[in-house]
N, C-alpha and C positions, 0 to 999 in steps of 0.2 A: 503494500499498501504505499511505505514511504516514496518505493521508485514515480509511483504515480502522479503522484500528487503535484509533485513542476509540469507534468504532460497537460493538465485538466487546465492547472494557472496557465499556461500558454495557452490554451484550444478557450479560455473565458479573454483572454487580452485580444486575439486574433477579430473571435468575435467580433469585440468588444469597438477593436478599430473600424469593423466592416461596416458596423451599425451607425458610429463613428462619421462616415464617409459616405454610408449611406441616406443620410441627414442632411448633412452638408449638402450634395448632391441636388434634395430634393427642394432644394429652400425657392420661395417662394417669388417667383421671377416680380419686383417691382414698375406698374408702369406708369410712368407720370403725365400729366400736361405737357413738361418740359419738352419730353420726348414725342409729341402730340405736333408740337410746335416746331419742333425740328427737323420732321416730317415737312411737312410742308413748304418751311425754310428752301431746305431741300431740292422740291420738287422748282419751285421760284426760281432758285439761283439754275436749274437747268431748262429752264423756260427760256430765263434770257438769253444764255447762252446758245438755245436751238433758234434764237426770234421769231415766236408766233406773235399773230395778228390779234389783236388784242379780242375780238368774238372766239378766235378759236381758244384761248391762254381761259378764257372761262371758263368754257365746257370741259378742259382740262380740271379746272377746281372743281367742278361740281360731282363729275361722275365718282374719283375716288374719294369726296368727303359723304358722297352717299353708300356706299359701300363699307368707312367705315363704321357709320349710322347705322347701320342695320346689323353688322358682325356683332357691335357695343352693346345694339338694345333689343334683341335678339331674347323675348319670355320677360322683356326688363318690367319692373311694376312703374315706373313715373313715365319712362318715352313710348311710343307709340310707335309699329312701325311706319315707313312710306311706302308700302307695298299696299296697292287701290285708290293711291292720292297723289301720287305724282303721276302724267300720262301715260299710258301701257306700260307699269312694273306690275309685274304682279310674279312675287318670290315664292319659292316653296322655302317652308324653315325649318329650321335643322331639328328635331327634336330629340336628337341623340342627346345621352345622360352623360357627358363627361366632367366627372366630377374634377377633372386638375384639368381643364379649359379656363385660360387666360382671359377674360373676351375682350379687355383695354390690350395684351395682347394679339390677341384675332383681329383687330381694328386697324393695328397700325401694319398688322399683314395683310386685310381687303385692302387697303389704300395704299400700298406702295402695289402691289397687287394689281390694279386698276389704273394704276398714275402709271406705271411702267409699259400700260397698252397705250399710251395717247401722245406717247413722245417720239424725239427723234435719237436723243443722246439715249437709246435703254442704257448701255454698259455701267453709264456716272449713278446710274438707281438703281443696280442690280448690283451692284459693289459694294454700294450702302447699304441694298439691306443683307446682302450675305455675311456680312458686318457685325450686322444685329441678331440673323440666325448665328450663329459662332455665340455670341454674348450668352444669347437665349441657354443653347444647346449645353454652353457650358453648366448652365446654372438649376436648368430644369428641365429635361432631353424629354421625358414623360408631357410634359405639363406643354410644355415647347411642339412636340408633336400631334398632342390635340387642337394647341389654339391654331396651329397652324390651318389644320384641318377644315375647324371650325372657321377660319379667317375665307382661306377659298373656295369654303360654301358660299359664303355671300360673292365677293369678288367674282368669282366666274358666272354667276347670274345679272350680277351687274354690267359685266363686258357681254354678254351676251344684249340685255336692252341695247347698250350703248352704241351697239351696232347697228343698230337697228334706227338711228337718228338721223337716217339719210347724211350725216357726213361724207361717207364715203361716197355715197352720188355726187354732194355739191362740188368732190374734187375733179373728175370730169366733163363737168358743165362748161359751156363757153364763157368769154371773160364778160366784161364790161363793155358793151359798143357803143362811142360816142356816136351818134344816128345823123346828128346835122349842127353844124354852127348856128347855133339857135344861144343869145349870150349870158339865156339862163340857164343851160345846162351845163350840168358839170365838165371840168374839163382838166388836166393834167397839173399840177404845181411843182415851180421848179425847189429843190434844185435838181436832185430826180427824176423829175416825170412821170414818176409813175402810175402803174394802170392801178386801177380800182380794184381794192381789195374785198373781198368776200362778198360778189353780190348777190349771192343766193344763198345769203343766209337764214332769209325769212322762211325759209324751206325746212330747215334742222326742228326736229321736233319739241315743240316746247314743252315745259317742265312742265308749270300749275294754269299759263295761261290757252285758251282754249283752242288761240288762233293766233300767229305772231300779229295780225290788226285786229286786235281787242281791242289793243288800247291807242288809238290811231288819231296824234293829235290836230288837232286844229290846223287848217293850213294856214300856212307860213304868209305872210303882206302880199298880195299879188305883184310876182314880175313887175319892176317897170322904170326904167331911169331919170323918168323926168324928174324933175324938180319937185319938190314939196310933198312926193308920196311916202306913202307909209313905207316901202322898201324901199325908197332911196338916201331917206332918213337916218330906217338901219344902216345902210351904208358906209354912209356919210357919221356917223356914228363911230363906227372901228375904226375910219380912215383918221378921224379926231380924235379920238383915245388913242391910238397909237402915238400919233404926233406931239400929242399933251405929255405923253411917258419917257417918252425917246429926249424930249427935250429937260423933264427931270433928273435924267441921268441913268444910269447901269446899279447904282442902289436905291432906286424907289421901290413903293413897296409893293404897288403894281406889277413892277419887274419879277420880285423876290415872291411874287401869288403866281404869276404868271409860269414859271421857271419850277417855284416846288407842287405845282400841278402838271407839268407838262407831260408825263407819261408816256409818250409817244416810243415805241421800238422798232420807228422806220427814218430815226433822225440820221440824215444824209450829210456828214463832215467832209468840208475839199478839203486839200492840202494841195497844193499849187496844181499837179495833173492826176491829183489821185482822189478817189472819192471814196469813200467807206461808212459802215454804221455805226454808228455809237449807241449800244446797246442800253436799254432801258430795261424800268418793270412796264407795266399795261396800266391802265387805270380800273380796272378789274382786281389787281396785285395788288394797287396802293389799299383799299377799298381790306383787301385780305386781310395786310399789314395790322390797317387799324384792328382789323375783330382780334388777334393777335393783339393789340395794346391795350382792349379794353378787358379779353378775359384774366390778363394776368394782372391786369391793375386791379378786378375783382376777383381776384384770387378765384376761379371757376374750378371747379374739380376737372377730373379728364371728361365726365359723361357731357357738364357744363358746356368744355369749351368743344370737341367735336359737335354738339348740339348748334354751338353759335357758327360754329365753320359754314355746317352744313348750310343752316339755312340762313347764313350772311350767300356762297358761293350758287344757290340754287336762285337768290333773289338779284346778281348779277348775272348767272346766264341768261335770264327771261328777258331781261333788263336788255342784253346787247343784242337779241333775239328780233325784242319788239322796236327798238332803233334803228336794228339794218332792213328791215321791213319798211319804215316810211325812209329813208333814206333814199333806196330807191324805185321810189315810187314817186318821189319829186324831186333827187336828182338835178339836186339845186348848187349853183354855184357857189364856188370859197370866195369871200371877199378878196382875195390875193390877186384873182383875176381879172376883176371888174376895176376893182383902183390901177392896176395897171394898167389895163385896156383903157382905162377912159375917165382916170381923172391922174396919175401920177407913176409914169412907169418908174420913179427911183425910189417909189414904196415898199418897202418888205416891212410881214409883220414880225413881233416878238420874239414868238414859237414858231417855225416851222410846220406849217399845213400839211395836214397826212391827207393821207391818201386814198379816201374814199369823198362823197357828195354830203353837202355842207348838213343841210337839214334832216332830223333835229340833231343836238347836241348828244354825241353818246356820254364824255362825261358828267352831261347833268343829266343822259335819261339812268344812267347805273350809279353815279351819285344819290340821286334823288331815292331810287331802289335799295339799294348798299343803306345811306344814312336812317329811312325809317327804321329796315329790318333789325339793327344796332339798337335804335330808340325803344323797341319792341320787346328788344332782349334787357339790356341793360338799364334803361329809365331814358327819362330825357334831363339836359342838364347834366348830364354825364363827359368832366370835364378831364382832355387828355393832354398829353402831349404827343404831336405823330411826330413821332422822329422814321418813321418809314422810308425819305429819301438822304437820309445819315450816311447809306453805302453810295452813293453817288454825289457825297460832296456838298447837301443841300444841307443847310443848317432847318434844326425842331422849327417848330411853329405848335403853336397850344392854343385847344379851342374849348370852348364851351358848350359844347354839345355838339353832334354826331350830324346834327343837320343845319349848324353853323360851318360845321365841313363841308357839307355842301353844297351850301351858299357858294363859297369859296373856289371850289373847287367848280362851281361852274360859273361868277364872275369872271375866272382865269380865262376862259378861252374868246373875252371879248378882249381881254387884257391885255391875250399871245395875236389878239389880230385876224383869226383863224375863224370865229364865226358871230351871225349878226346874234342880236338880244332877242326876234322872237326865238329861235334855236336852246336861248343857255335859260328862258323861262319857261315855255313849253316842256323842256326837255326837261326841266326839275319833276313838270305836276305827269307828264307822260311818266317817268320813274314810281314816283309816289303813290299813281295806281298800279303799273306792275307791284307794286309788295301789297297793294291791299286786297287785289287778288293773290295773292299770297297765301296771307292769311286765313282769307275766309274759304279757299279752297284746299288745305294743308291744315291739322292739328297735330301736333309735336307729341303732349304731353296728355297726357289717360285722363287726369285731373281736371285742370284746366288751362289754356290758352293766355 
């Protein structure tokens, strides 16, 4: 018996070590709101690199967030599924009872899985994904595997739904044709004279709107170059505002506002005989950045964070569809073209004119929809410091509410010399209508909204 005692002691020690190692290996994986912000930020950086147009960028934000929301809120007691609420979305609920499923991790997995299908630089996202997978697998392999299965269950269905939104079909549709020399019709603008982008975006399936034209705005003032006509007065306003701003100098508040809200991914920079693109975020990306700021400032938990991003990105996506529907229906000429042709050939806008028709203002429509969404989530009079443009060398701007930020974003287009007054004012109303429809059509919370 004396000889057996050490042997049994060794067995006990080995079993204890194995047990401790097993406990360490099965540690619960903590998933935080910061990790969700990081994934969204990573997607934004890839979108800047790939240079997506503002409408396409809005689509890229919407689908991954919806996938994350559905994977997270499967059988949730607070949040409702969006299945049956968004146009064409019919999901098969995952009824598997896996006690090791970490739904927050599954949410991130679903987000990334959808996101990699809507960008060009897939390797940048898959590399980021693989680093997360390795980290999670090393902490708790069984939880990771079950969570991955759960996330992919939803992402695969969202991808199938996404692939039926007519996006692929619009890639093969004809370019926008300039059919006449009518002065009222949109023409390409300097310096790159690019073709008009996304002329068929109104054919993309909407998320909550019954059609792209549901909130068709009031017609802009009748085109006229007659003095004292409503349209001519709006044209003169753009001309004179920019002249006054230039007289104030480069440090004026108006120029600061115009540049802060520029968000034009198509800016062409000329250096001698060379022309290259200066990469920036889109208007939708700026509001996604504000959503991040609001989530962090309000200390939103993971579920609240995913909810805020999802609701905001859906509003932005529908706002672009609504706006682009009007842009190519009215096909209105930009101020720069008319001013150079009829008033002053040396006049230049403060901002570079984007390559698509004027009416309504995309910034105004999107800002109207996004600001109302964020107000609905976080409340009115939500004061925040907008740091979104710091990576692009622009200082922080302070706002007393999301609505005030939207008003500044809208008027920035007049200061920039790229939009008439009607496009700004009616654009804001158009975006607000898009949100109101969203609020009436979709319920996120089981008890109340």
